[in-house]
C-alpha positions in Angstrom: -33.7 11.9 36.2 -33.7 15.4 34.9 -32.6 15.7 31.3 -29.8 18.1 30.7 -30.6 21.0 28.2 -28.1 21.3 25.4 -25.7 24.3 25.7 -25.6 27.1 23.2 -22.2 25.8 22.1 -23.6 22.3 21.4 -26.5 23.8 19.4 -24.3 26.1 17.3 -21.7 23.5 16.7 -24.3 20.9 15.6 -25.8 23.4 13.1 -22.3 24.5 11.9 -21.2 21.0 11.1 -24.5 19.4 10.2 -26.3 22.2 8.3 -24.2 25.2 7.5 -21.1 23.6 6.0 -22.8 20.9 3.9 -26.0 22.9 3.1 -24.9 26.5 2.6 -21.1 26.2 1.9 -21.4 22.9 0.0 -18.2 21.7 1.8 -17.0 18.2 1.0 -17.5 15.4 3.6 -13.7 15.1 4.1 -13.4 18.8 5.0 -16.3 18.4 7.4 -14.5 15.4 9.0 -11.4 17.6 9.4 -13.4 20.3 11.1 -15.0 17.7 13.3 -11.6 16.4 14.4 -10.5 19.9 15.4 -13.5 20.3 17.6 -13.0 16.8 19.1 -9.5 17.9 20.2 -11.0 21.1 21.6 -13.5 19.1 23.7 -10.7 16.7 24.9 -8.7 19.8 26.0 -11.8 21.0 27.9 -12.1 17.7 29.7 -8.4 17.0 30.3 -7.1 20.5 31.1 -10.2 22.4 32.4 -12.2 19.5 33.9 -15.2 20.4 31.7 -17.4 17.7 30.1 -18.7 18.5 26.6 -22.1 19.3 27.9 -20.7 21.9 30.2 -18.9 24.0 27.5 -20.6 27.2 26.6 -19.9 29.9 24.0 -19.0 32.4 26.7 -16.0 30.3 27.7 -14.5 30.5 24.2 -12.6 33.7 24.5 -9.1 34.6 23.3 -7.2 33.3 26.4 -9.1 30.0 26.1 -8.3 29.6 22.4 -4.6 30.6 22.9 -4.3 28.1 25.7 -5.8 25.3 23.5 -3.4 26.1 20.7 -0.5 26.1 23.1 -1.5 22.7 24.4 -1.5 21.4 20.8 2.1 22.6 20.4 3.6 21.6 23.7 1.8 18.4 24.7 0.6 17.0 21.4 3.8 18.2 19.5 1.8 19.6 16.6 3.7 21.7 14.1 2.8 25.1 12.8 0.8 23.8 9.9 -1.4 21.6 12.1 -1.8 24.4 14.6 -2.9 26.7 11.8 -5.4 24.2 10.5 -7.0 23.9 14.0 -7.1 27.7 14.2 -8.6 28.1 10.7 -11.3 25.7 11.8 -12.1 28.0 14.8 -12.0 31.0 12.5 -14.6 29.4 10.2 -16.8 28.6 13.2 -16.7 32.2 14.6 -17.3 33.7 11.2 -20.4 31.7 11.1 -21.3 32.5 14.7 -21.1 36.3 14.2 -23.7 36.1 11.5 -26.0 33.9 13.6 -25.5 35.9 16.8 -24.6 39.5 16.0 -24.5 40.4 19.7 -21.3 38.3 19.9 -19.5 40.1 17.1 -16.8 41.6 19.4 -16.0 38.1 20.9 -15.9 36.6 17.4 -13.7 39.3 15.9 -11.3 39.1 18.8 -10.8 35.4 18.0 -10.7 36.0 14.3 -7.8 38.4 15.0 -5.6 35.6 16.3 -3.0 35.3 13.6 -1.8 32.1 11.9 1.8 31.2 12.5 4.3 31.7 9.7 5.3 28.5 8.0 8.1 27.7 5.6 7.0 27.0 2.1 6.1 23.4 1.6 8.5 21.2 -0.4 7.1 20.2 -3.8 7.7 16.5 -4.2 7.5 15.4 -7.8 8.8 12.8 -10.2 10.6 13.1 -13.6 8.9 11.7 -16.7 11.6 9.0 -16.6 10.7 8.0 -13.1 7.0 8.0 -13.9 7.6 5.8 -17.0 9.4 3.2 -14.8 6.4 3.1 -12.3 3.8 3.0 -15.0 5.5 0.1 -16.7 5.1 -2.2 -13.6 1.4 -3.3 -13.8 0.9 -6.7 -15.4 -1.2 -5.9 -18.5 -2.0 -9.6 -19.0 -4.0 -9.6 -15.8 -7.4 -7.9 -15.3 -6.2 -6.2 -12.0 -3.0 -5.0 -13.6 -4.9 -3.4 -16.5 -7.2 -1.7 -14.1 -4.3 -0.3 -12.1 -2.5 0.9 -15.2 -5.6 2.9 -16.2 -6.0 4.3 -12.7 -2.4 5.5 -12.6 -2.6 7.0 -16.1 -5.8 9.0 -15.3 -4.4 10.1 -11.9 -1.4 11.7 -13.6 -3.0 12.8 -16.8 -5.7 14.8 -15.0 -3.6 16.0 -12.1 -6.5 14.9 -9.9 -6.5 14.9 -6.1 -6.9 11.3 -4.8 -10.4 12.1 -3.5 -11.4 13.5 -6.9 -10.2 10.3 -8.5 -12.2 7.9 -6.2 -15.3 10.1 -6.5 -15.4 9.6 -10.3 -18.4 7.8 -11.8 -18.8 6.6 -15.3 -21.0 9.6 -16.3 -18.0 11.9 -15.5 -16.0 10.5 -18.5 -16.4 11.6 -22.1 -14.3 9.6 -24.6 -15.8 11.2 -27.8 -13.9 14.2 -29.1 -13.2 16.4 -27.3 -12.3 13.7 -24.7 -12.6 15.0 -21.2 -13.2 14.1 -17.6 -15.3 16.0 -15.0 -13.7 16.3 -11.5 -15.4 17.5 -8.3 -12.8 19.4 -6.3 -12.7 21.3 -3.0 -15.8 23.2 -2.1 -17.7 20.8 -4.4 -16.5 22.9 -7.4 -16.6 21.0 -10.7 -14.0 21.4 -13.4 -13.5 19.7 -16.8 -10.0 18.4 -17.7 -9.1 17.3 -21.2 -7.8 13.7 -21.7 -4.8 12.9 -23.7 -5.0 10.3 -26.4 -3.1 7.6 -24.4 -5.5 7.8 -21.5 -8.5 7.8 -23.9 -7.4 4.5 -25.4 -6.7 3.0 -22.0 -10.1 4.1 -20.7 -12.0 2.9 -23.8 -10.6 -0.6 -23.4 -11.0 -0.6 -19.7 -14.7 0.5 -19.8 -15.4 -2.0 -22.5 -13.8 -4.8 -20.6 -15.8 -4.1 -17.5 -19.0 -3.2 -19.4 -19.0 0.3 -18.0 -20.0 1.7 -21.4 -23.6 0.5 -20.9 -26.3 3.1 -20.2 -27.3 1.4 -16.9 -23.8 1.8 -15.6 -23.6 5.6 -15.7 -23.7 6.0 -12.0 -21.2 3.1 -11.3 -17.9 4.1 -9.8 -15.2 4.4 -12.5 -12.6 2.7 -10.3 -13.6 0.0 -7.9 -12.1 -2.7 -5.6 -12.4 -6.5 -5.9 -15.9 -6.3 -4.3 -17.1 -3.9 -6.9 -17.3 -1.1 -4.4 -15.9 2.4 -4.9 -12.2 2.5 -4.4 -11.0 4.3 -1.2 -8.2 6.8 -0.9 -6.1 4.3 1.0 -6.7 1.8 -1.8 -5.2 4.2 -4.3 -2.2 4.8 -2.0 -1.7 1.1 -1.7 -1.7 0.6 -5.5 0.8 3.4 -6.1 3.0 2.2 -3.3 2.9 -1.4 -4.6 4.2 -0.4 -8.1 6.6 2.2 -6.7 8.3 -0.5 -4.6 8.5 -2.8 -7.7 9.9 0.1 -9.8 12.6 0.9 -7.1 14.1 -2.6 -7.7 14.8 -1.5 -11.3 15.7 2.1 -10.4 17.1 2.4 -6.9 17.2 6.2 -7.1 13.4 6.4 -7.0 12.2 8.3 -3.9 10.5 6.4 -1.1 7.0 7.0 0.3 5.6 8.3 -3.1 2.1 9.4 -2.5 -0.7 10.1 -5.1 -0.2 13.8 -4.5 3.3 13.4 -6.0 1.6 12.6 -9.3 -0.4 15.8 -9.0 2.7 17.8 -8.3 4.5 16.0 -11.2 1.7 17.0 -13.6 2.0 20.6 -12.5 5.8 20.7 -12.9 5.7 19.1 -16.3 3.1 21.6 -17.4 5.3 24.4 -16.1 8.4 23.0 -17.9 6.3 22.9 -21.1 5.8 26.6 -20.9 2.2 26.7 -19.8 1.2 29.9 -18.0 0.0 29.8 -14.3 -3.7 30.4 -15.2 -3.7 27.2 -17.3 -2.1 25.2 -14.6 -4.6 26.7 -12.1 -7.5 25.7 -14.3 -6.3 22.1 -14.8 -5.4 21.5 -11.1 -8.5 23.3 -9.8 -6.7 25.7 -7.4 -9.0 28.3 -6.1 -6.2 30.9 -5.8 -3.6 31.4 -8.6 -1.0 32.2 -5.9 -1.1 28.5 -5.0 0.7 27.8 -8.3 3.7 29.9 -7.0 5.0 26.8 -5.2 5.6 25.1 -8.5 7.4 28.2 -9.9 9.6 28.4 -6.8 10.4 24.8 -7.1 11.3 25.2 -10.8 13.4 28.3 -10.0 15.3 26.3 -7.3 15.9 23.5 -9.8 17.3 25.9 -12.4 19.5 27.5 -9.7 21.0 24.1 -8.9 21.5 23.4 -12.6 23.3 26.7 -13.0 25.5 26.0 -10.0 26.6 22.7 -11.6 27.5 24.3 -14.9 29.3 27.1 -13.1 31.6 24.8 -11.3 35.1 25.4 -12.4 34.1 28.3 -14.6 36.4 31.4 -14.5 35.2 34.2 -12.2 35.2 37.7 -13.5 37.5 40.0 -11.6 36.2 43.5 -10.9 38.5 46.4 -9.9 38.0 47.6 -6.3 36.2 50.9 -6.1 38.8 51.8 -3.5 41.5 52.1 -6.2 39.6 55.0 -7.7 39.2 58.5 -6.3 35.4 58.3 -6.3 32.5 55.8 -6.5 31.6 57.3 -9.9 35.0 56.5 -11.3 34.7 52.9 -10.1 31.2 52.6 -11.7 32.6 53.9 -15.0 35.5 51.4 -14.8 33.0 48.5 -14.8 
């Protein structure tokens, strides 16, 4: 049986996902998985809508009408929203930026696809908790039990550092410094490292936690900081489960607590509390590890909306100033002077 030769698309996609992203761009494994999923959907579209098996897809087929049809299918049949559509398109943009460097003769094809615009999306809602809400949740772990103490430390570090959940589970013992100045090293998006200071409360909790689990020994430097009952590195779903468990318990004491609180809510909460304390955007950017300072605008907008709602409450029932109508005067200038 004659062996089928790989297509140019298969070769380029393999190098893009397997070599370029991890090797040259130092992209995180989770980002590569997200890119992989986008191309998996593209290949499913080829098979289901075009009758093409993966080994039949070539680069010449991937023109603007093809990409637009794929995006349309995501919206109409898979019911994907604008954000999901934009993520799939951004993945294709990244691939074709890579392709135009590898095959300059395709630069026109690549730039035509790169010119496909992202859809406008409404600004995302910033879900965050008040300090009072956080206090109720953080009071739930049973500090008389080993597991409860471990969970209390995990929640404290998650909020204190403003870490993404992946950054938290990636932490090893060597990333923690408890001597003054106490700090923790996080590896964020794009494998970029940042150092975040630790507050005294988290330092005390971490010191006792590491001593209890003998993580302060030199031979444990590469051990995961947070682990499951099997001693393996905790997963993202494990962190979500822990937070959901104590959020549900806290809701029995405080029924006004929102439902479906995710670890990212703690990150947003840290950002909003930093903003309320008067910290400038560059400081918040440095702590949270945002690549673009404009990302911090979402917290400023949320804070402005909160202040607007507060002003509306205080304005309820307040006397409204009455201004004379400019039509009562002979000219607009007279009306302006009367103000």
